[in-house]
C-alpha positions as CSV (number, residue, x, y, z in Angstrom):
1,M,122.9,84.3,132.4
2,H,122.4,81.4,134.8
3,A,125.9,82.0,136.3
4,L,124.7,85.5,137.2
5,A,121.3,84.5,138.4
6,A,122.2,85.0,142.1
7,A,124.2,88.1,141.6
8,T,122.9,91.5,142.5
9,A,122.2,93.8,139.5
10,P,123.2,97.3,140.3
11,A,121.9,100.1,138.1
12,Q,125.1,100.9,136.3
13,P,125.6,97.5,134.6
14,L,121.9,97.4,133.7
15,A,122.1,100.8,132.1
16,Q,125.1,99.7,130.1
17,W,123.2,96.7,129.0
18,L,120.3,98.8,127.8
19,R,122.7,101.1,125.9
20,L,123.9,98.0,124.0
21,L,120.4,97.1,123.1
22,W,119.1,100.5,121.8
23,D,121.8,103.0,122.4
24,A,119.4,104.5,125.0
25,A,120.3,105.5,128.5
26,P,117.1,106.2,130.5
27,P,117.6,106.9,134.3
28,L,117.4,103.7,136.3
29,H,116.3,103.6,139.9
30,L,116.3,100.5,142.1
31,D,113.7,101.9,144.6
32,S,110.3,100.4,144.0
33,A,108.3,97.4,145.0
34,A,107.2,96.7,141.4
35,P,108.4,98.0,138.0
36,Y,107.1,101.3,136.7
37,I,108.0,104.2,134.4
38,A,107.8,107.9,135.3
39,D,109.3,111.0,133.9
40,G,111.2,109.1,131.3
41,G,113.0,107.0,134.0
42,I,112.7,103.3,134.9
43,H,112.0,102.3,138.5
44,L,112.7,98.6,139.4
45,P,112.6,96.6,142.7
46,P,116.0,95.9,144.2
47,Q,115.5,92.2,143.6
48,P,118.5,89.8,143.4
49,L,117.9,88.1,140.1
50,W,119.8,89.6,137.2
51,Q,117.4,87.9,134.7
52,Q,114.4,89.5,136.3
53,H,116.0,92.9,136.2
54,C,117.0,92.5,132.6
55,A,113.5,91.4,131.6
56,A,111.9,94.3,133.5
57,A,114.4,96.9,132.2
58,A,114.2,95.7,128.6
59,H,110.4,95.8,128.7
60,A,110.3,99.3,130.1
61,A,112.9,100.5,127.6
62,A,110.9,99.0,124.8
63,H,108.0,101.3,125.9
64,L,110.3,104.3,125.8
65,V,111.5,103.4,122.3
66,Y,108.3,102.2,120.6
67,S,105.3,103.5,122.6
68,P,103.5,106.8,121.9
69,R,103.7,109.4,124.7
70,R,100.2,108.9,126.0
71,F,96.9,107.1,125.5
72,D,93.4,108.5,125.8
73,A,91.6,106.9,128.7
74,A,88.3,108.7,128.1
75,G,85.4,106.4,127.9
76,L,87.4,103.3,128.9
77,V,86.2,101.1,131.8
78,P,88.9,99.5,133.9
79,T,88.7,96.2,132.0
80,A,89.2,98.0,128.6
81,R,92.1,99.9,130.1
82,A,93.8,96.8,131.3
83,L,93.3,95.2,127.9
84,L,94.7,98.2,126.1
85,A,97.8,98.1,128.3
86,L,98.2,94.4,127.7
87,L,98.0,94.8,123.9
88,E,100.5,97.7,124.0
89,D,102.8,95.5,126.1
90,A,102.6,92.8,123.5
91,R,103.0,95.2,120.6
92,V,106.3,96.8,121.9
93,E,107.7,93.4,122.8
94,A,106.9,92.0,119.4
95,L,108.7,95.0,117.8
96,A,111.6,94.6,120.1
97,M,111.9,90.8,119.4
98,R,111.8,91.5,115.7
99,E,114.7,93.8,116.1
100,L,116.6,91.9,118.8
101,P,115.5,88.2,118.6
102,G,117.5,87.3,121.7
103,L,114.9,89.1,123.9
104,A,112.5,86.3,123.2
105,R,114.7,84.0,125.3
106,L,114.6,86.5,128.1
107,W,110.8,87.2,128.2
108,R,109.0,84.0,127.1
109,P,110.2,81.7,129.9
110,L,108.7,84.2,132.4
111,H,105.2,83.6,131.0
112,T,103.7,80.7,133.0
113,A,99.9,81.2,132.7
114,S,98.0,78.2,131.3
115,P,94.5,76.8,131.3
116,A,95.3,75.4,134.7
117,S,95.5,79.0,135.9
118,G,91.7,79.2,135.7
119,H,89.0,81.0,133.7
120,G,88.6,84.2,135.7
121,C,89.2,87.6,134.2
122,E,92.8,88.0,135.6
123,A,93.7,84.5,134.5
124,L,92.4,85.0,131.0
125,L,94.4,88.3,130.8
126,A,97.6,86.4,131.8
127,R,96.9,83.6,129.3
128,L,96.3,86.1,126.5
129,A,99.6,87.9,127.4
130,R,101.4,84.5,127.0
131,A,99.6,83.7,123.8
132,L,100.7,87.0,122.3
133,A,104.3,86.7,123.5
134,D,105.0,83.0,122.7
135,P,103.8,81.6,119.3
136,A,104.5,78.1,120.6
137,Y,102.0,78.4,123.3
138,Q,98.6,76.9,122.4
139,D,95.4,77.9,124.3
140,A,92.0,76.5,123.3
141,H,89.9,79.2,125.0
142,P,87.9,81.0,122.3
143,W,88.5,84.4,123.8
144,V,92.3,83.9,123.9
145,A,92.2,82.7,120.3
146,K,90.2,85.8,119.3
147,G,92.7,88.1,120.9
148,R,95.5,86.4,119.0
149,R,93.6,86.8,115.7
150,L,93.0,90.5,116.4
151,F,96.6,91.2,117.4
152,F,98.7,89.5,114.6
153,L,99.0,90.5,111.0
154,D,101.4,87.5,110.5
155,E,101.9,85.4,113.5
156,G,104.6,83.4,111.9
157,L,106.7,86.5,111.4
158,G,105.6,88.1,114.7
159,L,104.1,91.1,112.9
160,P,101.4,92.9,115.0
161,A,98.4,94.2,113.1
162,L,97.7,96.8,115.8
163,R,100.0,99.7,115.2
164,T,98.2,102.9,116.4
165,P,96.5,103.8,119.6
166,D,93.1,103.9,117.9
167,E,93.6,100.3,116.6
168,L,94.7,99.1,120.0
169,R,91.7,100.8,121.6
170,S,89.3,99.2,119.1
171,A,90.7,95.7,119.8
172,A,90.6,96.3,123.6
173,L,86.9,97.4,123.4
174,R,86.0,94.3,121.4
175,L,87.8,92.0,123.9
176,G,86.4,93.9,126.8
177,H,82.9,93.5,125.5
178,D,83.4,89.8,125.4
179,I,84.6,89.8,129.0
180,G,81.4,91.6,129.9
181,Q,79.3,89.1,128.1
182,M,81.0,86.3,130.0
183,R,80.0,88.1,133.3
184,L,83.5,87.9,134.6
185,P,84.3,90.3,137.5
186,F,87.5,92.3,137.4
187,N,89.2,93.6,140.5
188,S,90.8,96.8,139.1
189,K,92.3,97.9,142.4
190,G,94.1,94.7,143.1
191,Y,95.1,93.9,139.5
192,R,98.8,93.7,138.6
193,P,99.9,93.0,135.0
194,S,101.4,89.5,134.5
195,P,104.2,88.4,134.3
196,A,105.6,90.4,137.2
197,Y,108.5,91.9,135.1
198,R,106.0,94.2,133.3
199,D,105.4,97.7,134.5
200,D,102.1,99.0,136.0
201,H,101.3,101.3,133.0
202,R,100.8,104.5,135.0
203,W,102.6,106.4,132.3
204,M,99.9,105.5,129.8
205,W,97.1,107.5,131.4
206,A,98.9,110.7,132.6
207,A,99.9,113.4,130.2
208,D,103.6,113.9,129.6
209,Q,104.5,110.9,131.7
210,L,106.3,109.0,128.9
211,D,109.3,110.8,127.4
212,T,110.7,109.2,124.3
213,V,114.4,108.3,124.8
214,Q,116.7,110.4,122.8
215,P,119.9,108.5,122.0
216,P,122.8,110.4,123.5
217,P,124.6,112.5,120.9
218,A,128.0,111.2,119.7
219,P,130.9,113.2,121.0
220,Q,131.9,115.9,118.6
221,P,135.5,116.7,117.7
222,Q,137.1,119.4,119.9
223,P,139.2,122.2,118.5
224,A,142.9,121.4,118.4
225,D,143.8,124.7,120.1
226,A,142.0,124.8,123.4
227,Q,142.7,128.5,123.7
228,A,141.1,129.5,120.5
229,E,138.0,131.7,120.8
230,P,134.8,130.1,119.6
231,D,133.4,131.4,116.4
232,P,130.1,133.2,117.1
233,G,128.7,131.6,113.9
234,E,129.4,128.1,115.3
235,V,126.9,128.2,118.2
236,P,125.1,124.8,118.3
237,L,121.6,125.0,116.9
238,P,118.5,123.0,117.8
239,E,118.3,119.5,116.3
240,T,115.4,118.3,114.2
241,V,114.1,114.7,114.4
242,T,112.4,113.1,111.3
243,H,111.1,109.6,111.0
244,H,111.4,107.8,107.6
245,P,110.0,104.4,106.5
246,E,112.2,101.5,105.8
247,W,111.9,98.6,103.3
248,D,111.8,95.1,104.9
249,R,112.7,92.7,102.2
250,L,111.4,89.7,104.2
251,I,107.8,91.0,104.3
252,H,108.0,93.0,101.0
253,R,106.6,96.2,102.5
254,L,107.7,99.5,104.0
255,R,107.8,99.7,107.8
256,P,106.4,103.2,108.6
257,D,108.4,105.6,110.7
258,W,111.1,103.0,111.2
259,A,114.3,105.0,110.9
260,R,114.9,108.1,113.1
261,V,117.1,110.8,111.5
262,V,118.5,113.5,113.8
263,E,119.4,116.5,111.7
264,Q,122.1,118.9,113.0
265,P,122.0,122.2,111.0
266,A,125.0,124.1,109.7
267,G,126.9,125.8,112.4
268,A,126.7,123.0,114.9
269,I,130.1,121.4,114.0
270,A,133.3,122.9,115.4
271,A,136.2,123.3,113.0
272,V,139.3,121.1,113.5
273,D,142.6,121.7,111.8
274,L,142.8,118.3,109.9
275,P,144.3,119.0,106.5
276,L,142.4,117.6,103.6
277,P,144.5,115.9,100.9
278,A,145.8,118.2,98.2
279,A,143.6,118.0,95.2
280,P,145.1,118.5,91.7
281,A,145.5,122.2,91.1
282,P,143.2,122.5,88.1
283,L,140.6,120.1,89.6
284,A,138.0,122.8,90.3
285,R,138.3,124.2,86.9
286,R,138.2,120.8,85.3
287,L,134.9,120.1,87.0
288,L,133.2,123.1,85.4
289,A,132.7,121.4,82.0
290,P,131.3,118.1,83.4
291,L,128.9,120.0,85.6
292,Q,127.8,122.5,83.0
293,A,124.7,120.4,82.2
294,L,123.3,121.3,85.7
295,A,123.5,125.0,84.9
296,R,121.8,125.1,81.5
297,P,120.7,128.7,80.9
298,L,117.5,130.0,79.3
299,A,117.3,128.9,75.7
300,P,115.3,130.4,72.8
301,R,112.1,128.5,72.0
302,G,109.6,129.3,69.2
303,R,108.4,132.7,68.0
304,A,107.1,135.8,69.6
305,A,105.6,139.1,68.5
306,D,108.3,141.1,70.3
307,G,111.7,140.3,71.8
308,E,115.4,141.0,71.8
309,R,116.6,138.9,68.9
310,F,115.1,138.0,65.5
311,H,114.0,134.4,64.7
312,L,115.8,134.1,61.4
313,E,113.5,131.4,59.9
314,A,110.4,133.4,61.0
315,L,111.8,136.6,59.6
316,L,112.6,135.0,56.2
317,A,109.1,133.5,56.1
318,W,107.5,136.8,56.9
319,Q,109.6,138.6,54.2
320,T,108.7,135.9,51.6
321,A,105.0,136.2,52.5
322,R,105.1,140.0,52.1
323,R,106.7,139.8,48.6
324,C,104.0,137.3,47.7
325,G,101.3,139.8,48.8
326,L,100.4,137.9,51.9
327,A,100.1,139.1,55.4
328,G,102.5,136.5,56.9
329,D,103.1,135.7,60.5
330,G,104.4,138.8,62.3
331,R,106.0,136.8,65.2
332,V,109.5,137.3,64.0
333,F,111.3,137.4,67.3
334,R,112.7,134.5,69.3
335,A,110.6,133.7,72.4
336,R,112.8,133.3,75.4
337,Q,111.3,130.4,77.5
338,P,113.2,128.6,80.2
339,V,113.8,125.0,79.5
340,A,114.3,124.6,83.2
341,A,115.7,126.4,86.1
342,R,119.2,125.6,87.3
343,A,119.5,122.4,89.2
344,T,119.6,121.9,93.0
345,V,122.2,119.4,94.2
346,W,122.9,117.8,97.5
347,L,126.4,116.3,98.0
348,L,126.1,113.6,100.6
349,I,129.2,112.3,102.4
350,D,129.2,108.8,104.0
351,Q,131.0,109.4,107.4
352,S,130.9,105.9,108.7
353,V,133.9,104.2,110.4
354,S,134.7,102.2,107.3
355,T,135.7,105.4,105.5
356,A,138.8,105.6,107.8
357,A,140.5,103.0,105.5
358,A,143.0,104.3,103.0
359,L,141.6,105.0,99.6
360,R,144.7,103.4,98.0
361,T,147.2,101.1,99.6
362,D,149.7,101.8,96.8
363,P,151.5,104.0,97.5
364,P,151.1,103.7,101.3
365,G,150.3,106.7,103.4
366,G,147.7,108.1,101.1
367,P,144.5,109.8,102.2
368,S,141.6,108.0,103.8
369,V,138.3,107.5,102.0
370,L,136.7,110.2,104.1
371,Q,139.6,112.7,103.5
372,A,139.4,112.1,99.8
373,A,135.6,112.4,99.9
374,A,135.8,115.7,101.7
375,A,138.4,117.1,99.3
376,G,136.4,116.0,96.3
377,V,133.2,117.5,97.7
378,A,134.9,120.8,98.4
379,A,136.0,121.0,94.8
380,T,132.6,120.0,93.4
381,A,130.8,122.4,95.6
382,N,133.0,125.3,94.5
383,A,132.5,124.4,90.8
384,L,128.7,124.2,91.2
385,Q,128.6,127.5,93.0
386,A,130.7,129.1,90.2
387,L,128.1,127.8,87.8
388,G,125.2,129.3,89.8
389,V,123.9,125.9,90.9
390,A,122.4,125.7,94.4
391,C,124.5,123.1,96.3
392,G,123.9,121.7,99.8
393,V,126.5,119.5,101.6
394,A,125.8,117.0,104.4
395,A,127.5,114.1,106.1
396,F,125.7,111.2,107.8
397,R,126.4,108.3,110.0
398,S,124.2,105.9,112.1
399,H,124.2,103.9,115.2
400,G,121.1,101.8,114.8
401,R,117.8,102.8,113.3
402,H,117.0,105.1,116.2
403,A,120.1,107.2,115.7
404,V,120.8,108.2,112.1
405,R,122.8,111.5,112.4
406,W,122.7,114.0,109.6
407,H,125.0,117.0,109.7
408,T,124.3,119.9,107.4
409,L,127.7,121.4,106.4
410,Q,126.3,123.8,103.9
411,A,122.7,124.8,103.1
412,P,121.7,125.2,99.4
413,G,122.4,128.8,98.4
414,A,125.2,129.4,100.8
415,S,128.6,130.1,99.2
416,D,131.3,130.4,101.9
417,A,134.0,128.1,100.6
418,D,136.4,128.6,103.6
419,L,133.6,127.9,106.1
420,L,132.6,124.7,104.2
421,R,136.3,123.6,104.1
422,Q,136.5,124.1,107.9
423,R,133.4,122.0,108.4
424,L,134.7,119.3,106.1
425,Q,138.0,119.2,108.1
426,A,136.0,118.6,111.3
427,L,134.5,115.3,110.0
428,R,135.7,112.1,111.7
429,P,134.9,108.5,110.7
430,A,132.3,107.1,113.1
431,G,129.2,104.9,113.2
432,S,127.7,102.9,110.4
433,T,125.9,103.5,107.1
434,R,122.1,103.3,107.2
435,L,122.0,104.5,103.6
436,G,118.3,104.3,102.9
437,A,117.4,106.6,105.7
438,A,120.0,109.2,104.5
439,L,118.8,109.0,100.9
440,R,115.1,109.5,102.0
441,H,116.1,112.4,104.1
442,A,118.0,114.0,101.2
443,T,114.9,113.5,99.0
444,R,112.8,115.2,101.6
445,Q,115.2,118.1,101.6
446,L,114.7,118.6,97.9
447,A,110.9,118.3,98.1
448,G,109.2,121.6,97.4
449,G,112.3,123.3,96.3
450,R,112.8,125.5,93.3
451,A,112.1,124.4,89.8
452,G,114.8,122.5,87.9
453,A,116.6,119.2,88.1
454,R,117.1,117.8,91.6
455,W,120.1,115.7,92.3
456,V,121.6,113.7,95.2
457,L,125.2,112.8,94.7
458,L,126.5,110.3,97.3
459,V,130.2,110.0,98.0
460,S,130.8,106.7,99.8
461,D,132.8,103.5,100.0
462,G,129.5,101.8,99.0
463,Q,129.0,99.5,102.0
464,P,125.6,99.9,103.7
465,H,125.8,98.5,107.2
466,D,124.4,99.1,110.7
467,I,124.8,97.6,114.2
468,D,121.2,96.3,114.5
469,V,121.0,94.6,111.1
470,H,122.6,91.2,110.5
471,D,121.0,90.4,107.1
472,P,123.6,91.6,104.5
473,R,120.9,92.2,101.9
474,Y,118.5,94.1,104.1
475,L,120.0,97.6,104.0
476,V,121.1,97.2,100.4
477,D,117.6,96.4,99.3
478,D,116.2,99.3,101.4
479,A,118.6,101.8,99.8
480,R,117.6,100.5,96.4
481,Q,113.9,101.1,97.3
482,A,114.8,104.6,98.5
483,V,116.5,105.4,95.1
484,Q,113.6,104.1,93.1
485,A,111.1,106.1,95.2
486,A,113.2,109.2,94.8
487,R,113.4,108.8,91.0
488,R,109.6,108.5,90.9
489,R,109.5,111.9,92.6
490,G,111.8,113.4,90.0
491,V,115.0,113.3,92.2
492,R,118.0,111.8,90.5
493,M,120.5,109.9,92.5
494,A,124.0,108.8,91.8
495,C,127.0,107.5,93.7
496,L,130.7,108.3,93.5
497,H,132.1,105.1,94.8
498,L,135.6,105.8,96.3
499,A,137.5,102.5,95.9
500,G,139.9,100.7,93.7
501,Q,137.2,98.2,92.5
502,P,133.5,98.6,91.8
503,A,131.3,97.5,94.7
504,P,128.3,95.2,93.9
505,E,126.3,96.8,96.7
506,A,126.6,100.3,95.1
507,L,125.8,98.9,91.6
508,R,122.6,97.2,93.0
509,V,121.5,100.3,94.8
510,F,122.2,102.9,92.1
511,G,122.5,100.8,88.9
512,R,125.5,100.9,86.5
513,A,124.4,104.3,85.0
514,G,124.2,105.8,88.4
515,T,127.5,104.5,89.8
516,Q,131.1,105.6,89.1
517,T,134.1,104.1,90.9
518,V,136.8,106.7,91.6
519,A,140.3,105.5,92.7
520,D,141.8,109.0,93.1
521,L,140.7,112.6,92.7
522,A,142.2,113.0,89.3
523,A,139.4,110.7,87.9
524,L,136.7,112.9,89.4
525,P,135.9,115.0,86.3
526,R,135.4,112.0,84.1
527,A,133.2,110.3,86.7
528,L,131.0,113.4,87.0
529,R,130.7,113.8,83.3
530,R,129.4,110.2,83.0
531,L,127.0,110.7,85.9
532,V,125.4,114.1,85.0
533,G,126.6,114.9,81.5
């Protein structure tokens, strides 16, 4: 970075750098005297220092990623507004540094306030900003120490205690009250946030001034035949964004609204003529028996005064009682009571780039993991539909926690096998595997559904991974927590692990009873029998 310190930082390299950080591409404009955010875009001064540009752009982008759209300024005096903005600056930077620790080396050296800066209001604000950004900085002023105590839940881990606008507002009012008690004047018209890389917070107080960055959608496969007429049923539909918690094993708690799932409904994926591997001819028929448990019909239970079939034991007891001169129990019919409605099943396909690998290397030239998964899911969905079981099919991939993509290929209750096969053919390996977010989203899809058993069956190579996670246990433990939470809600989860050897990650997430390793499609019926039989 020092080698580039004297270089001019045009907007394009800076935009590419932001995309590497958060897969976000807000508009960048080098047209202002000081940094500010407006209409979802970042405005920066055309200064020559690359490091200053990076610090300002990363700070503004952190607001676009982590901050709410607006804050309520009603009832806030200028001092409280400045404090609320300072606390929000510190909060988003703390979250960004937790996710991308290298940003600390970018921001912290730019904080230079110290007791030598003075004890006026603006100086104390700058000292508090440094105290919240740099845990190594020590400031003996009681007001700065109080701000530090209010802000951090765990200072060692850099975890802020202030998470919502109301919590930030409350802390700002308390600190502002102390400023008033110290009789420190505040020049609101001349005040600029410190350090200079921070924006002026104009977005906080005007409605609709902060637009959350939507990560750009991944390019979708195009039809092989450019002359083909588009299918009217394949018109892209609106996307739905859902946030899910995520388990952080280091702090042993769920991070609320941490993973962002973008759901693309059925009909939004174009069909591509990519042949799926040929499944064994009788495979669909061979799957009927293993899956029969999910389609258990109504069963006779107990006795009833009327009905369609006699209850033989009840009828014999009634006849015996009559011959003995007793009235007997006249409920001699079988009562038809449902043991449970038929199950609802979601078949979930891991679409990550690792599924491009060959399922088997011997013999060479065999199908990829994704191709085998698509063929197996097509056969399983057909068998479930033949049994009258509602079956949904989805594929997922991720590109960081802000961009978990969920593609619905078939909604539960739909039964167009040809259309499903076309959508399966359109899948391409891409992205990573943020498994916990996908499993929580599948659990959400099953919530409030019809009565009966609820199943999520993952078809994957069993390797949770994402670009913004470097701890190999983090996503595995999060997925395990997602499975346990789903089971507490009555949703059963299992994994068809497509590989030659069992994966310890899949076993840890789903357990031995919930994991079956499948080396080829011929083994699919036996694996399903063990999972759901």
